[in-house]
C-alpha positions in Angstrom: -23.8 -6.3 11.4 -23.8 -6.6 7.6 -27.3 -8.1 7.0 -26.8 -7.9 3.2 -23.5 -9.8 3.5 -25.2 -12.5 5.5 -27.9 -12.9 2.9 -25.2 -13.0 0.2 -23.2 -15.8 1.8 -25.8 -18.0 3.4 -27.0 -20.8 1.2 -28.8 -24.2 1.2 -26.3 -26.7 2.4 -26.5 -30.0 0.6 -24.0 -32.0 2.7 -23.2 -31.6 6.4 -20.1 -32.6 8.4 -21.3 -35.2 10.9 -18.3 -34.5 13.1 -19.2 -30.9 13.9 -21.9 -30.0 16.5 -23.5 -26.6 17.0 -22.3 -25.2 20.4 -25.1 -25.3 23.0 -24.9 -21.5 23.4 -25.6 -20.9 19.7 -28.4 -23.5 19.6 -30.0 -21.8 22.6 -29.9 -18.5 20.7 -31.6 -20.1 17.6 -34.2 -21.7 19.9 -34.9 -18.2 21.3 -35.1 -16.8 17.8 -37.7 -19.4 16.9 -39.8 -18.7 20.0 -39.7 -14.9 19.4 -40.5 -15.1 15.7 -43.1 -12.6 14.4 -46.6 -13.7 13.5 -49.9 -12.1 12.5 -51.6 -10.6 15.5 -49.1 -12.5 17.7 -51.0 -15.7 16.9 -48.0 -18.0 17.3 -49.8 -20.9 15.6 -46.8 -23.2 15.7 -44.7 -25.8 17.5 -41.1 -26.7 16.8 -39.7 -30.2 17.3 -35.9 -30.2 17.7 -33.8 -33.4 17.2 -30.2 -33.4 18.4 -29.2 -37.0 19.3 -28.5 -39.6 16.7 -31.6 -41.5 17.8 -33.8 -38.5 17.5 -32.5 -37.7 14.0 -33.1 -41.2 12.9 -36.7 -40.8 13.9 -37.0 -37.8 11.6 -35.1 -39.6 8.8 -37.9 -42.2 8.7 -39.9 -39.6 6.7 -37.0 -39.3 4.2 -37.4 -42.6 2.4 -38.5 -43.5 -1.1 -38.7 -40.4 -3.3 -37.3 -38.3 -0.4 -34.3 -40.5 0.3 -31.9 -37.8 -1.0 -32.7 -35.8 2.2 -31.9 -38.6 4.6 -28.1 -37.9 4.8 -28.8 -34.3 5.5 -30.9 -35.2 8.5 -28.6 -37.8 9.8 -25.4 -35.8 9.4 -26.6 -32.4 10.5 -26.0 -31.3 14.1 -29.6 -30.5 14.8 -32.9 -30.9 12.9 -36.0 -28.8 13.4 -39.5 -29.8 12.3 -41.6 -26.7 12.0 -45.3 -27.5 12.6 -48.4 -25.5 12.2 -51.4 -25.9 14.5 -54.4 -27.5 12.9 -56.6 -24.6 14.0 -56.4 -21.6 16.4 -58.8 -22.8 19.1 -60.1 -21.0 22.2 -57.5 -22.7 24.4 -54.6 -21.4 22.3 -56.0 -17.9 22.1 -56.7 -17.8 25.8 -53.1 -18.9 26.5 -51.7 -16.2 24.3 -53.6 -13.3 25.9 -52.8 -14.7 29.4 -49.1 -14.8 28.6 -49.3 -11.2 27.2 -50.8 -10.2 30.5 -48.1 -11.9 32.5 -45.5 -10.2 30.3 -46.9 -6.8 31.1 -48.3 -6.0 27.6 -51.4 -4.3 28.9 -51.1 -0.8 30.4 -54.8 -0.9 31.5 -57.1 -3.8 32.4 -59.5 -3.1 29.5 -56.6 -3.4 27.0 -56.5 -7.1 27.6 -60.0 -7.6 26.4 -59.5 -5.3 23.5 -56.4 -7.2 22.3 -58.2 -10.5 22.6 -61.2 -9.2 20.7 -59.0 -7.9 17.9 -57.0 -11.1 17.6 -60.2 -13.2 17.5 -61.6 -10.9 14.8 -58.8 -11.9 12.4 -59.0 -15.6 13.4 -62.7 -15.6 12.7 -62.2 -13.7 9.5 -59.8 -16.3 8.1 -61.7 -19.3 9.5 -65.3 -18.3 8.8 -65.4 -15.7 6.1 -62.3 -16.2 4.0 -62.0 -19.9 4.9 -58.2 -19.9 4.6 -57.3 -20.5 8.2 -54.9 -23.3 7.4 -53.1 -21.3 4.7 -52.9 -18.3 7.1 -51.4 -20.5 9.8 -48.9 -21.9 7.3 -47.8 -18.4 6.3 -47.0 -17.6 10.0 -44.8 -20.7 10.3 -42.9 -19.6 7.2 -42.2 -16.3 8.9 -40.5 -18.3 11.6 -38.6 -20.3 9.0 -37.2 -17.1 7.4 -36.3 -15.7 10.8 -34.4 -18.9 11.7 -32.5 -19.0 8.4 -31.3 -15.5 8.7 -30.3 -16.0 12.3 -28.4 -19.2 11.5 -26.5 -17.3 8.9 -25.7 -14.5 11.3 -24.1 -16.9 13.8 -22.2 -19.0 11.1 -24.5 -22.0 11.2 -25.4 -23.7 7.9 -28.9 -24.7 7.1 -31.0 -26.7 4.6 -34.7 -26.3 4.3 -36.6 -29.4 3.3 -40.2 -29.9 2.2 -39.3 -33.2 0.6 -40.5 -35.7 3.3 -43.4 -38.0 3.9 -45.7 -36.1 6.2 -47.8 -39.1 7.1 -44.7 -41.0 8.2 -43.4 -38.1 10.2 -46.8 -37.7 11.8 -46.9 -41.4 12.7 -43.4 -41.3 14.2 -43.9 -38.1 16.2 -47.6 -38.3 17.0 -48.2 -34.8 15.7 -51.9 -35.1 14.7 -52.7 -36.3 18.2 -51.4 -32.9 19.3 -53.3 -31.1 16.6 -50.1 -30.3 14.7 -49.1 -30.6 11.0 -45.5 -30.9 9.9 -44.8 -28.2 7.3 -41.1 -28.0 6.8 -37.9 -29.6 8.1 -34.6 -27.6 8.6 -31.3 -29.3 9.1 -28.7 -27.2 11.0 -25.0 -27.7 11.3 -21.8 -27.1 9.3 -21.1 -27.8 5.7 -19.0 -30.8 4.6 -15.8 -30.2 2.6 -17.4 -32.0 -0.4 -20.6 -29.9 -0.4 -20.9 -29.0 -4.1 -23.3 -26.2 -3.4 -20.9 -24.3 -1.2 -18.8 -23.2 -4.2 -21.5 -22.2 -6.5 -22.4 -18.5 -6.9 -25.7 -17.3 -5.5 -28.3 -16.6 -8.2 -31.3 -14.3 -7.9 -33.3 -12.2 -10.3 -32.0 -8.6 -10.4 -33.3 -5.9 -8.1 -35.1 -4.0 -10.9 -37.1 -7.1 -11.7 -38.3 -7.9 -8.2 -38.5 -4.5 -6.5 -40.5 -1.5 -7.5 -39.8 1.8 -5.7 -42.7 4.3 -5.6 
């Protein structure tokens, strides 16, 4: 697989073809990619809301009004829309669920390893929450790791994507009941296939040169 080629050709799609739908088999792969995304100390501080039907996408589009109205057509015309949410905090219930799942998945070669892993993870959670007091920012960074993973995976299977931070978070929360589930909407991603009139499809990709952004020691 030509990873560099995928990075060169994928782009932010500005207009989607509403007549084209992502095949179920590809969408299943992208859902798996999201679930398996990396996170610091395997904290997995996220939840993903996927909208596929017209009615579901219309609910997401309620947050794309007023100054964010330019994003409404992207949501409505895309095949699927994903709302990437961060947890409000990493509470005991979440941490216990993670270590229990790790145990079920056979991550621990000896019984005492389970306690060691749990203690190590809680050290970092407590560090960010109590000492550095940046738990929310730390959580958000993990969600953006999942975002990057999703975008590269979508490009790899020929699915176009548009990342959107332009939305009314309060409106989206009210529509989806996120805060009641201790979740915060961070970013919305439209997935599908570009429309023929998408102006951004024909523009060259522009990034700073390698010698500006990369230092080799």
